C-alpha positions in Angstrom: 97.6 139.8 -3.5 93.8 139.3 -3.7 94.5 135.5 -3.4 96.6 136.2 -0.3 93.8 138.2 1.2 91.3 135.4 0.7 93.7 132.8 2.0 93.9 134.8 5.2 90.1 135.0 5.3 89.9 131.2 5.1 92.6 130.7 7.7 90.8 133.1 10.1 87.1 132.2 9.5 87.0 128.5 9.0 88.6 127.4 12.3 86.4 130.0 14.1 83.2 128.6 12.6 84.2 125.0 13.0 84.8 125.5 16.7 81.3 126.9 17.0 79.8 124.0 15.1 80.4 121.7 18.1 78.0 123.8 20.2 75.6 125.0 17.5 73.7 122.0 16.1 72.2 122.0 12.7 74.5 124.5 10.9 77.3 122.2 9.9 76.2 122.1 6.3 76.1 125.9 6.2 79.6 126.1 7.6 80.9 123.7 5.0 79.1 125.7 2.3 80.8 128.8 3.5 84.1 127.0 3.4 83.5 125.9 -0.2 82.5 129.3 -1.3 85.7 130.8 0.2 87.8 128.2 -1.5 86.1 129.0 -4.8 86.8 132.7 -4.2 90.5 131.9 -3.6 90.9 129.9 -6.8 88.9 132.5 -8.7 91.2 135.3 -7.5 94.3 133.2 -8.1 93.3 133.1 -11.8 92.4 136.8 -11.7 95.7 137.8 -10.2 97.6 135.7 -12.8 95.6 137.3 -15.5 96.3 140.8 -14.1 100.1 140.1 -14.4 99.9 139.3 -18.1 101.2 141.8 -20.5 97.8 142.0 -22.4 95.9 143.7 -19.5 93.8 146.6 -20.8 92.0 149.1 -18.6 88.7 147.3 -18.7 90.3 144.1 -17.5 92.2 146.0 -14.8 89.0 147.5 -13.5 87.3 144.1 -13.4 90.2 142.6 -11.4 90.0 145.6 -9.1 86.3 144.9 -8.4 87.2 141.3 -7.5 90.0 142.4 -5.2 87.7 144.9 -3.4 85.3 142.0 -2.6 88.2 140.2 -1.0 88.9 143.2 1.2 85.2 143.3 2.1 85.4 139.7 3.2 88.3 140.6 5.5 86.3 143.5 7.0 83.3 141.2 7.7 85.4 138.5 9.3 87.4 140.9 11.5 84.2 142.6 12.7 82.8 139.2 13.5 85.8 138.2 15.5 85.8 141.6 17.2 82.2 141.1 18.3 82.9 137.8 20.0 86.1 139.1 21.5 84.1 141.8 23.3 81.4 139.3 24.4 84.2 137.0 25.7 85.8 139.9 27.7 82.4 140.9 29.1 81.7 137.4 30.4 85.1 136.3 31.6 88.1 138.6 31.8 91.5 137.3 30.7 90.2 134.3 28.8 90.9 134.3 25.1 87.5 134.0 23.3 88.6 131.5 20.7 90.0 129.1 23.3 87.1 129.5 25.8 84.3 129.8 23.3 82.4 126.7 24.7 82.0 128.3 28.1 79.3 130.7 27.2 76.1 130.8 25.1 76.6 132.3 21.7 74.4 134.8 20.0 73.6 133.2 16.6 72.8 136.5 14.9 76.4 137.6 14.1 77.2 134.2 12.6 74.0 134.4 10.5 75.0 137.8 9.4 78.5 136.8 8.3 77.1 133.7 6.5 74.6 136.0 4.7 77.4 138.5 3.9 79.7 135.9 2.4 76.9 134.5 0.3 76.2 138.0 -0.8 79.8 138.5 -1.7 79.8 135.3 -3.7 76.7 136.5 -5.6 78.5 139.7 -6.3 81.5 137.8 -7.6 79.1 135.8 -9.9 77.8 139.1 -11.3 81.3 140.4 -11.8 82.2 137.2 -13.6 79.2 137.5 -15.9 80.1 141.1 -16.7 83.6 139.9 -17.5 82.3 137.4 -20.0 80.5 140.2 -21.8 83.9 142.0 -22.1 85.5 138.8 -23.6 87.8 137.7 -20.9 85.9 134.8 -19.4 88.9 132.6 -20.1 90.6 134.1 -17.1 88.6 131.7 -14.9 89.6 128.7 -16.9 93.2 129.6 -17.3 93.2 130.0 -21.1 94.7 132.9 -23.0 92.5 136.0 -23.5 91.4 137.7 -26.7 92.0 141.1 -25.3 94.4 143.3 -27.2 98.0 143.2 -26.3 100.7 145.8 -26.0 103.9 145.3 -28.0 107.0 145.0 -25.8 110.4 144.0 -27.0 112.4 142.2 -24.4 115.6 144.4 -23.8 117.4 141.3 -22.5 117.8 140.2 -26.1 119.6 143.4 -26.9 122.2 142.6 -24.2 123.5 139.9 -26.4 124.5 142.4 -29.0 126.0 145.3 -27.1 129.2 146.6 -28.6 132.5 146.3 -26.7 132.9 150.1 -26.5 129.4 150.5 -24.9 130.3 148.1 -22.0 131.7 149.6 -18.8 132.8 148.3 -15.4 133.0 144.6 -16.3 136.8 144.5 -16.8 137.5 142.8 -13.4 134.7 140.2 -13.4 135.4 139.5 -17.1 139.0 138.8 -16.4 138.0 136.5 -13.5 135.6 134.5 -15.5 138.0 134.1 -18.4 140.7 132.9 -16.1 138.3 130.4 -14.4 137.3 129.0 -17.8 140.6 128.5 -19.5 142.8 127.8 -16.4 142.6 125.4 -13.6 142.3 121.6 -13.2 140.9 119.3 -15.9 137.7 118.5 -13.9 134.4 119.8 -15.3 133.5 122.9 -13.4 130.2 124.8 -13.2 130.2 128.6 -12.6 126.9 130.4 -11.7 126.8 134.1 -12.2 124.1 135.5 -9.8 122.6 139.0 -9.5 119.5 141.2 -9.7 117.7 141.6 -13.0 119.3 144.4 -15.2 122.7 144.0 -13.6 124.4 142.9 -16.8 124.9 139.1 -16.1 124.1 138.2 -19.7 126.2 141.0 -21.1 129.2 140.0 -19.0 129.0 136.3 -19.8 128.4 136.9 -23.5 131.6 139.0 -23.7 133.4 136.2 -22.0 131.8 133.6 -24.3 132.9 135.6 -27.4 136.4 136.3 -26.2 139.0 134.9 -28.6 141.0 133.3 -25.8 137.9 131.4 -24.6 136.6 130.5 -28.1 139.8 128.9 -29.2 140.4 127.1 -25.9 137.3 124.8 -26.4 136.5 122.3 -29.1 132.9 123.2 -29.1 130.5 125.6 -27.4 126.8 126.5 -27.1 124.8 129.4 -25.8 121.3 128.4 -24.6 118.8 130.9 -23.4 116.5 129.1 -20.9 114.1 131.7 -19.4 111.0 131.0 -17.4 109.2 128.9 -19.9 111.3 126.2 -21.6 110.8 122.7 -23.1 113.6 120.4 -22.2 113.5 118.5 -25.4 113.7 121.6 -27.5 116.5 122.9 -25.3 118.5 119.7 -25.7 118.1 119.7 -29.5 119.2 123.3 -29.7 122.3 122.4 -27.5 123.3 119.5 -29.8 122.8 121.5 -33.0 125.0 124.4 -31.6 127.8 122.1 -30.5 127.9 120.4 -33.9 127.8 123.7 -35.7 130.7 125.0 -33.6 132.8 122.2 -35.1 131.4 122.9 -38.5 129.6 119.5 -38.5 126.0 118.6 -39.2 123.8 117.3 -36.4 122.1 113.9 -37.0 118.6 114.4 -38.4 117.0 111.9 -36.1 117.4 114.2 -33.1 114.3 116.0 -34.3 112.2 113.0 -33.3 114.1 111.9 -30.2 112.6 112.1 -26.7 114.3 113.6 -23.7 116.1 110.5 -22.6 117.5 109.7 -26.0 118.6 113.4 -26.5 120.5 113.3 -23.2 122.2 110.1 -24.3 123.1 111.6 -27.7 124.5 114.7 -26.2 126.5 112.9 -23.6 127.9 110.5 -26.3 129.0 113.4 -28.5 130.7 115.3 -25.7 132.8 112.4 -24.4 135.6 113.2 -26.8 135.5 117.0 -26.7 136.4 119.9 -24.5 133.2 121.8 -24.3 131.8 125.1 -23.0 128.0 125.5 -22.5 126.2 128.6 -21.2 122.7 128.4 -19.8 121.5 132.0 -19.7 118.6 133.3 -17.6 117.8 130.1 -15.5 114.7 130.2 -13.3 113.9 126.5 -12.5 115.5 125.1 -9.4 115.2 121.6 -10.8 116.8 122.4 -14.1 120.3 121.4 -13.3 119.3 118.2 -11.6 117.6 117.1 -14.8 120.2 118.1 -17.4 123.5 117.5 -15.6 123.6 113.9 -16.8 124.0 115.1 -20.4 127.5 116.5 -19.6 130.1 113.8 -19.1 133.2 114.1 -17.0 136.1 113.3 -19.4 138.9 115.1 -17.6 139.3 117.6 -20.5 138.7 120.9 -18.6 135.0 121.3 -19.6 133.2 124.3 -18.3 129.5 125.2 -17.8 128.3 128.7 -17.0 124.8 129.6 -15.6 123.3 133.0 -15.2 120.3 133.5 -12.9 118.7 136.0 -10.6 118.1 133.2 -8.0 121.0 131.6 -6.1 118.7 128.6 -5.3 118.8 127.5 -8.9 122.6 127.4 -9.0 124.3 124.1 -8.4 125.4 124.1 -4.7 129.0 124.1 -3.6 127.8 121.7 -0.9 126.9 119.2 -3.6 130.3 119.3 -5.3 133.6 121.2 -4.9 133.5 121.8 -8.6 130.5 124.1 -8.4 131.1 127.8 -7.9 128.8 130.8 -7.4 129.9 134.3 -8.4 127.7 137.2 -7.2 128.0 140.0 -9.7 128.3 143.3 -7.9 126.6 146.5 -9.0 128.7 149.1 -10.9 130.8 151.4 -8.6 129.3 154.8 -8.4 132.0 156.6 -10.4 131.9 154.1 -13.2 128.1 154.3 -13.2 128.3 158.1 -13.4 130.7 157.9 -16.3 128.4 155.5 -18.2 125.5 157.9 -17.6 127.5 160.8 -18.9 128.5 158.9 -22.0 124.8 158.0 -22.7 123.4 161.5 -22.0 126.0 163.8 -23.2 127.1 162.2 -26.4 127.2 165.5 -28.3 129.3 167.0 -25.6 131.9 164.1 -25.8 130.7 162.6 -22.5 131.4 165.8 -20.5 128.7 166.9 -18.1 127.9 170.6 -17.9 128.3 172.0 -14.4 124.6 172.8 -14.1 123.7 169.2 -14.4 126.4 167.6 -12.2 124.4 167.5 -9.0 121.2 166.3 -10.7 123.2 163.6 -12.6 124.7 162.3 -9.4 121.3 162.2 -7.8 119.8 160.3 -10.6 122.7 157.8 -10.9 122.5 157.3 -7.1 118.9 156.3 -7.5 120.0 153.7 -10.1 122.1 151.9 -7.5 124.7 150.7 -9.9 122.1 149.0 -12.2 123.3 149.2 -15.8 119.7 148.6 -17.1 118.4 151.7 -15.3 121.5 153.9 -16.1 121.3 153.1 -19.8 117.5 153.5 -20.0 117.3 156.8 -18.1 120.4 158.1 -19.8 119.1 157.2 -23.3 115.8 159.0 -22.5 117.5 162.1 -21.3 119.9 162.2 -24.2 117.0 163.0 -26.6 115.4 165.6 -24.3 116.4 169.3 -24.1 119.0 170.0 -21.5 116.8 171.9 -19.1 117.5 171.7 -15.4 113.9 172.1 -14.4 112.9 169.1 -16.6 115.7 167.0 -15.1 114.6 167.9 -11.6 111.0 166.9 -12.5 112.2 163.5 -13.6 114.3 163.1 -10.5 111.4 163.9 -8.2 108.8 161.8 -10.1 110.8 158.8 -11.1 108.3 156.3 -9.8 105.5 157.5 -12.0 107.8 158.0 -15.0 108.9 154.4 -14.8 105.3 153.3 -15.2 104.1 155.9 -17.8 107.1 156.7 -19.9 107.4 154.2 -22.8 111.2 154.7 -23.0 111.6 153.8 -19.4 109.1 150.9 -19.0 111.7 148.3 -19.8 113.1 148.9 -16.3 110.1 147.9 -14.2 109.2 145.2 -16.9 112.5 143.4 -16.4 112.6 143.8 -12.7 109.0 142.7 -12.4 109.8 139.3 -13.9 111.3 138.3 -10.6 108.1 139.4 -8.8 105.9 137.4 -11.1 108.0 134.3 -10.4 107.3 134.5 -6.7 104.8 132.1 -5.0 101.7 133.9 -3.5 103.0 133.9 0.1 106.3 135.5 -0.9 104.6 138.2 -3.0 103.0 139.5 0.2 106.2 139.5 2.1 108.1 141.1 -0.8 105.6 144.0 -1.2 105.8 144.7 2.5 109.2 146.2 1.9 107.3 149.2 0.5 106.3 150.0 4.0 109.8 151.1 4.8 111.5 154.3 3.7 113.9 154.5 0.8 117.4 153.4 1.6 116.2 152.1 5.0 118.2 149.3 6.6 115.6 147.0 8.0 116.1 144.9 11.1 115.4 141.3 9.9 114.0 140.1 13.2 111.6 143.1 13.2 110.6 142.3 9.6 109.9 138.6 10.5 107.7 139.5 13.4 105.7 142.0 11.3 105.2 139.3 8.6 103.9 136.9 11.2 101.6 139.5 12.7 100.2 140.3 9.2 99.4 136.7 8.7 101.8 136.2 5.7 103.6 133.2 7.3 102.1 129.7 7.0 102.6 127.1 9.6 104.8 124.1 9.0 104.7 121.1 11.2 107.8 120.9 13.4 108.9 124.4 12.6 108.2 127.7 14.3 106.6 130.6 12.4 109.8 132.5 13.0 111.9 129.8 11.3 109.4 129.7 8.3 109.6 133.5 8.0 113.4 133.3 8.0 113.2 130.8 5.2 110.9 133.3 3.3 113.5 136.0 3.7 116.3 133.8 2.6 114.4 132.9 -0.5 113.9 136.6 -1.3 117.6 137.3 -0.8 118.6 134.3 -2.9 116.3 135.5 -5.7 118.2 138.9 -5.7 115.1 140.8 -4.7 116.4 141.7 -1.3 119.9 142.8 -0.4 121.6 141.5 2.7 123.3 144.4 4.5 124.5 142.7 7.7 125.1 139.1 8.7 126.6 138.0 12.0 129.4 135.5 12.5 127.0 132.7 12.9 125.6 133.5 9.4 122.2 134.8 10.6 120.8 137.7 8.6 120.6 140.8 10.8 119.6 143.6 8.4 118.5 144.0 4.8 117.2 146.4 2.2 115.8 146.6 -1.3 117.5 148.2 -4.3 116.0 151.6 -5.1 114.8 150.4 -8.5 113.2 147.3 -7.0 111.5 149.6 -4.4 110.0 151.6 -7.3 108.5 148.3 -8.6 107.2 147.6 -5.1 105.6 151.0 -4.7 103.9 150.9 -8.0 102.5 147.5 -7.3 101.6 148.3 -3.7 99.5 151.3 -4.9 97.9 149.2 -7.6 96.9 146.5 -5.2 95.9 148.9 -2.4 98.5 147.3 -0.2 100.1 150.2 1.5 100.4 154.0 1.4 104.1 154.7 1.2 104.2 158.1 2.9 102.2 160.9 4.4 103.3 163.3 1.7 100.5 162.4 -0.7 97.9 161.2 1.8 95.8 164.4 1.5 95.5 163.9 -2.2 94.9 160.1 -2.0 91.2 159.1 -2.5 91.7 155.5 -1.7 91.9 153.8 1.7 95.2 152.4 2.9 94.8 149.1 4.6 98.4 149.3 5.6 99.7 152.8 6.3 103.3 153.9 6.6 103.8 157.3 8.1 107.3 158.4 7.1 107.5 162.1 7.7 105.7 165.2 8.8 103.6 167.2 6.4 100.9 169.8 6.7 98.2 167.2 6.7 97.1 166.9 10.3 97.8 163.4 11.6 94.5 163.3 13.5 92.7 163.5 10.1 93.6 159.9 9.4 90.6 158.0 10.7 90.1 155.1 8.3 88.4 152.2 10.1 89.7 149.8 7.5 93.4 150.4 8.2 95.0 147.2 9.6 98.6 148.3 10.1 100.5 151.5 10.9 104.3 151.8 10.8 105.8 155.2 11.8 109.2 156.5 10.6 110.9 159.8 11.2 107.9 161.7 12.5 109.2 164.7 14.6 105.9 165.4 16.3 102.8 163.3 17.0 100.0 165.1 19.0 98.2 163.3 21.7 95.0 163.9 19.8 96.2 161.6 17.1 96.7 158.8 19.6 93.2 159.3 21.0 91.7 159.4 17.5 93.7 156.4 16.5 92.4 154.2 19.3 88.8 155.4 18.8 88.7 154.7 15.1 91.1 151.9 14.3 89.2 149.0 16.0 90.4 146.4 13.4 94.1 147.3 13.9 96.5 144.3 13.9 99.9 146.0 13.7 101.0 149.2 15.5 104.7 149.9 15.1 105.7 153.1 16.8 109.4 152.5 16.9 111.2 155.9 17.3 107.9 157.8 17.4 107.8 161.0 19.5 105.3 159.7 22.0 105.5 159.5 25.8 102.3 157.7 26.7 99.8 155.1 25.5 96.2 155.7 26.5 94.2 153.1 28.2 92.0 152.8 25.1 94.8 150.6 23.6 92.8 147.8 25.2 90.0 148.4 22.6 92.3 147.0 19.9 91.2 143.3 20.5 92.7 142.2 17.2 96.2 143.7 17.8 99.0 141.3 17.3 102.0 143.5 17.2 102.8 146.5 19.4 106.2 148.2 19.3 107.1 151.1 21.5 110.8 150.7 20.9 112.9 153.9 21.2 110.0 155.9 22.6 109.6 157.9 25.8 106.7 155.8 27.0 107.3 154.9 30.7 104.0 153.2 31.8 101.8 150.6 30.2 98.1 150.8 31.0 96.5 147.8 32.7 94.1 147.6 29.8 97.0 146.0 27.8 95.8 142.8 29.4 92.8 142.8 27.0 95.0 142.3 24.0 94.5 138.5 23.9 95.8 138.3 20.3 99.0 140.1 21.0 102.1 138.2 19.8 104.8 140.9 19.9 105.4 143.5 22.6 108.6 145.4 21.9 109.6 147.8 24.6 113.4 148.0 23.8 114.9 151.4 24.6 111.7 152.7 26.0 111.4 154.1 29.6 109.1 151.3 30.8 110.6 149.9 34.0 107.8 147.6 35.3 105.2 145.5 33.5 101.6 145.4 34.8 100.5 142.0 36.2 97.9 141.9 33.4 100.6 141.0 31.0 100.5 137.5 32.3 97.1 137.0 30.7 98.4 137.4 27.1 98.5 133.7 26.2 99.4 134.3 22.6 102.5 136.4 23.4 105.5 135.1 21.5 108.0 138.0 21.9 108.4 140.2 25.0 111.5 142.5 25.1 112.1 145.4 27.4 115.3 147.2 28.4 117.0 150.6 28.3 120.7 151.4 27.9 122.9 154.5 27.8 126.2 154.9 26.1 127.0 157.9 28.2 128.0 155.8 31.2 130.9 153.3 31.5 130.0 149.7 31.0 128.8 148.0 34.1 126.5 145.2 35.0 123.5 147.5 35.0 124.5 149.1 31.7 121.4 147.7 30.2 118.5 148.2 32.6 115.9 145.5 32.9 112.2 145.6 33.7 110.3 144.1 36.6 107.7 141.5 35.9 105.3 140.0 38.4 105.0 136.2 39.1 102.4 134.4 37.0 104.3 134.3 33.8 103.8 130.5 33.6 100.6 131.3 31.7 102.6 132.6 28.8 103.0 129.2 27.2 103.5 130.7 23.6 106.5 132.8 24.7 109.6 132.3 22.7 111.7 135.3 23.6 111.8 137.0 27.0 114.3 139.6 27.8 115.4 141.5 29.9 113.7 140.8 33.2 114.7 141.0 36.8 114.9 137.9 38.9 113.0 139.7 41.7 111.3 136.7 43.4 111.7 132.9 43.8 108.3 132.1 42.3 109.2 133.9 39.1 112.4 131.9 38.7 110.6 128.7 39.3 107.8 129.6 36.8 110.4 130.0 34.0 110.7 126.3 33.9 107.1 126.2 32.6 107.9 128.2 29.5 108.7 125.2 27.3 108.8 127.2 24.0 111.4 129.7 25.1 114.2 130.2 22.5 115.8 133.3 24.1 116.0 134.3 27.8 117.8 137.2 29.4 117.5 137.5 33.2 119.4 139.8 35.6 119.8 140.7 39.3 120.2 137.1 40.1 121.3 136.4 43.7 123.7 133.6 44.5 121.1 131.7 46.5 118.7 131.6 43.5 121.3 130.0 41.2 120.2 126.4 41.8 116.5 127.2 41.2 117.4 128.8 37.9 119.5 125.8 36.9 116.5 123.6 37.6 114.3 125.7 35.4 116.9 125.9 32.6 117.1 122.1 32.4 113.5 122.0 31.4 114.0 124.4 28.4 114.7 122.0 25.6 114.4 124.6 22.9 116.5 127.4 24.4 119.0 128.8 22.0 120.2 132.0 23.7 120.8 132.5 27.5 122.1 135.7 29.2 122.4 135.8 33.0 123.7 138.7 35.1 124.2 139.0 38.9 122.9 141.9 41.1 126.4 143.5 41.1 129.8 142.7 39.6 131.0 141.1 42.9 128.0 138.8 43.2 128.8 135.2 42.5 126.7 133.3 39.9 126.0 129.9 41.4 125.4 127.8 38.2 127.4 124.7 38.9 124.4 122.5 39.6 123.1 122.1 36.1 123.9 118.6 34.8 122.0 118.7 31.5 122.2 122.2 29.9 119.7 123.1 27.1 120.9 120.9 24.1 120.5 123.5 21.4 122.1 126.5 23.2 124.0 128.7 20.8 124.6 131.8 22.8 125.7 132.0 26.5 126.5 135.3 28.2 127.3 135.2 32.0 127.8 138.5 33.8 129.0 138.2 37.4 131.7 136.4 39.4 132.3 132.8 38.6 134.5 130.9 41.1 135.0 128.1 38.6 134.0 127.7 34.9 130.8 125.6 35.1 131.4 121.9 34.2 128.5 121.8 31.8 130.0 124.3 29.4 132.1 121.7 27.6 128.8 119.8 26.9 127.5 122.7 24.7 128.0 121.1 21.3 126.0 123.7 19.5 127.4 126.8 21.2 128.7 129.5 18.8 128.9 132.5 21.1 130.2 132.9 24.7 130.6 136.0 26.8 132.2 136.0 30.3 131.8 139.5 31.9 133.2 140.3 35.3 133.7 136.5 35.8 137.2 137.2 37.3 138.4 133.6 36.9 141.8 132.8 38.2 142.3 129.7 35.9 142.8 130.2 32.2 139.4 129.6 30.7 140.8 129.3 27.2 142.1 125.8 28.0 138.5 124.6 28.1 136.8 127.0 25.6 139.3 126.4 22.7 138.0 122.8 22.4 134.4 123.9 21.6 134.3 122.9 18.0 131.5 125.4 16.8 132.5 128.5 18.8 132.7 131.5 16.6 132.4 134.5 19.0 134.2 134.8 22.4 134.4 137.8 24.7 136.1 138.0 28.0 135.4 141.3 29.8 137.1 141.3 33.1 136.6 137.6 32.8 140.1 136.6 33.8 142.4 137.9 36.6 145.4 135.8 35.8 148.7 137.0 34.2 149.0 134.8 31.1 146.7 133.4 28.4 147.8 130.7 26.0 146.0 129.8 22.8 147.3 126.4 21.8 147.9 125.1 18.2 144.7 123.7 16.8 142.6 125.7 19.2 139.5 127.7 18.3 139.2 126.3 14.7 136.0 128.2 13.9 136.4 131.4 16.0 135.9 134.6 14.1 135.8 137.1 16.9 137.9 137.2 20.0 137.6 140.0 22.6 140.0 140.2 25.5 138.7 143.3 27.2 139.6 144.9 30.5 142.0 142.1 31.6 143.9 144.1 34.2 146.3 141.4 35.3 147.3 140.1 31.8 151.0 140.6 31.0 151.5 137.9 28.3 149.4 136.5 25.4 150.7 133.6 23.4 149.1 132.4 20.2 150.6 129.2 18.8 150.9 128.6 15.1 147.8 126.8 13.6 145.5 128.4 16.3 142.6 130.7 15.3 142.8 129.9 11.6 139.5 131.8 10.8 139.8 134.7 13.3 138.7 138.0 11.6 138.5 140.4 14.5 140.7 140.7 17.7 140.1 143.2 20.4 142.5 143.8 23.3 142.5 146.2 26.3 142.6 147.9 28.5 145.5 145.8 29.8 148.0 148.1 31.4 150.5 145.4 32.2 150.6 144.0 28.7 153.8 145.7 27.3 154.4 143.6 24.2 152.4 142.8 21.1 151.0 139.2 21.5 153.4 136.6 20.4 152.1 134.7 17.4 149.8 137.4 16.2 151.7 137.3 12.9 150.3 133.8 12.3 146.7 135.1 12.1 146.4 135.2 8.3 142.6 135.7 8.3 142.7 138.7 10.7 141.0 141.7 9.1 140.6 144.0 12.1 142.7 144.5 15.2 141.6 147.0 17.9 143.4 148.1 21.1 141.5 149.9 23.9 143.4 152.3 26.0 146.7 150.5 25.9 150.0 151.8 27.5 152.0 154.3 25.4 155.0 152.0 25.2 152.8 149.3 23.7 151.2 151.6 21.1 154.5 153.1 20.0 156.1 149.7 19.5 153.7 149.1 16.5 154.0 152.3 14.7 155.2 151.9 11.0 158.1 154.4 11.3 160.3 152.9 14.0 158.1 150.5 15.9 160.1 147.2 16.6 156.8 145.2 16.7 155.3 146.6 13.5 156.3 143.5 11.5 153.8 141.5 13.6 150.8 143.5 12.5 151.7 144.9 9.1 149.7 142.1 7.3 146.4 143.2 9.1 144.2 145.5 6.9 142.8 147.5 9.8 144.6 148.3 13.0 142.9 150.8 15.3 143.6 152.4 18.8 140.6 153.5 20.8 140.7 156.0 23.7 137.7 156.7 25.9 136.0 160.1 25.6 132.9 159.6 27.8 131.1 156.5 29.0 131.4 153.9 26.1 132.2 156.5 23.5 135.7 156.4 22.1 138.1 158.4 19.8 139.5 156.1 17.2 142.9 156.4 15.5 144.4 154.4 12.7 147.9 152.8 12.9 150.4 155.6 12.1 147.9 158.4 12.6 149.9 161.6 13.3 147.2 162.7 15.7 147.7 159.5 17.7 151.4 160.1 17.9 150.9 163.6 19.0 148.5 162.4 21.7 150.9 159.9 23.0 153.7 162.4 23.3 151.7 164.8 25.5 
């Protein structure tokens, strides 16, 4: 993390100084010297961080690394104060012009630059002193990358023990073991590769070893080999070991010359030997993404039913299904709670025969829940408690202080040690992103888009040519998910990650490392006792510590979660003291105003007032020239000040408010008013939801060439052509939502001949006299919504030919009587909503239509008396929902005597929804007695 801090310094300082060089003659050499010194600091700290992660770190070495790290933070402070100085001077001289972009338009005071150069040189001198003191302590080799002579702590890798666990001690693997055995001994004769993926400590090695040793498996293959790969391996040694094991399995002797063979010869020898045999080879604990690409040539395809099994924490190292249909990935799930609890009882209460005393049931369940189905944690904690006296107060102490116990208790240290291996394997940029999860509360489901914007604001995301920062950050998140460090909790039909979380045990590792690296303060609970300064502060709940007492000028980021009360004095103190703030996330905070002093935060990049009672933005918001994200979703802000148009770095601007207590209408989600002049926002990528309140504003939209998402409402018919002209200029647009002034207003959108080529989402709300002719041209479209379109011609005839469409909703979108989905139509559709189609009396679904449909919603459709013909053909359908349908229709599907029940009996979930208030519904399952009683009233 020190390396990350210095990298950010270089990225922020060097471009700034280089720009000044053009104006300031004679200091070019000094600037280059500063750059070189910073590069030295970065490489120096890279070595220091690597040394700090070794297992032989003693307290003296840790103190030394801490001193180096503090110097990195000092650099960041110096740079930010320097930037802040010029930001203020720029604002004084010419309002609304970003100081970095307009730096050549005014005379620069040389003193701050000389001060920062002097400070950096002083820091380098300090680092030299620290290095010399390190040499006296005997770890100078850290700078050169050699091993250290410092004393080491003995730690036995518990992963080895997983190879020798007795059958009786293994629980919860019966189902995955049966699957693996079946895959190995059955199926076609082609060679198949199975990758077992999961978080560290989940039991991958244990599971595969039990399968490997199974008699049915052992006798099925002519020869077999178990190879432990791990993070550091030598290919030649690994190939020799594989050859020797395969020969040994057939009670043969491997040729002696393999001991002197090179890699190519070993691959040829291995391939030659396996040509005539049916083989099983396991590669356990794989880390290298290039491993399979190198070694796959050693395993010939001889049509004998050969099998290769890989275990890894990282899905990216597994051979991809896209590369071959014979490659499979199996994601090992955590233990179900009840099985995990049973395993815990067996470990802890051995003398009691695995029976838990009543006094310990609640605590046991709480501890097991913290383990999150991770056998490593369950067995380690259970083993520790089994030798302790059974005292409730002692158990409670462990439960409440598990984080510190994992670090300090020698019997539990195997948990963070094993889980930390994945952290050590991360590149520098991903370590920062990973540790940022510590800013969120335990068990918190994190909005992925929010997380990505925060990473960008923090400076964790590096630019790539031809790719947006958001796309790079999404790649970072995907890598963390594939490495089993982050759990995906929700993915949409398109495959985009929507929400995620980290396992509780992984979070414990994050928290311990975040505190060690002075990265964040996880909660307010221990702030009053914390002597160190939090550069990134997460306020997670109310405690007796007055919030206004937090006045650290070094804090860069504040995230707020679950705070019930926040006095105005805190906000005033906040803006007075936190001048270097870059991230302010107040989502859900109990605040109703933002003081004008927000304009003092010149370095602020991220401001979220989502889900707050704030209703007015001060004009001083226009001073925040570095602001990239302004999130006003679900706030009470109804109009944006004209000063917003000066924020040339703004990438994300979202503002709307919605209420579920009113029935759905075209104003269900209220937009904000914005003044003309937005053409200046050239960095803007997402803009929603704004009112089309003047012609100039609509015309200016065409100047926003970087827009990826646009949502505009209150569009008049006469403005439709102007909007189409603007849309044709948006070559990067991916999501478009347009709504009329009222449901009866016609959306005039026929004049667009060349729609945005990358459009994926299209939502039109308002009357459409005819389906726009450009819709069939949308080759990338995956989601379409037609709300209050009230078409008279069946739109499905056109829409079912869109080859990539996955999500389709018609809400009062069709006024005709019949809809027909033809065979072969909607080949990729996963969601279909036919809502509020008042005239519909017949729905026909041909066989071979909708092969992938998972969710179907219908209603209210009072004239639809029969269950749709052909619904029985939808074999992929998982959920069927009917909204306020006629009594006759609902009764026809009931299991007891319903004549139409046979059409829906294959569907796992069938629900009936009846409105309570607004968009809130009472939900009943198929066959629910309460539903039948309701229908008979």
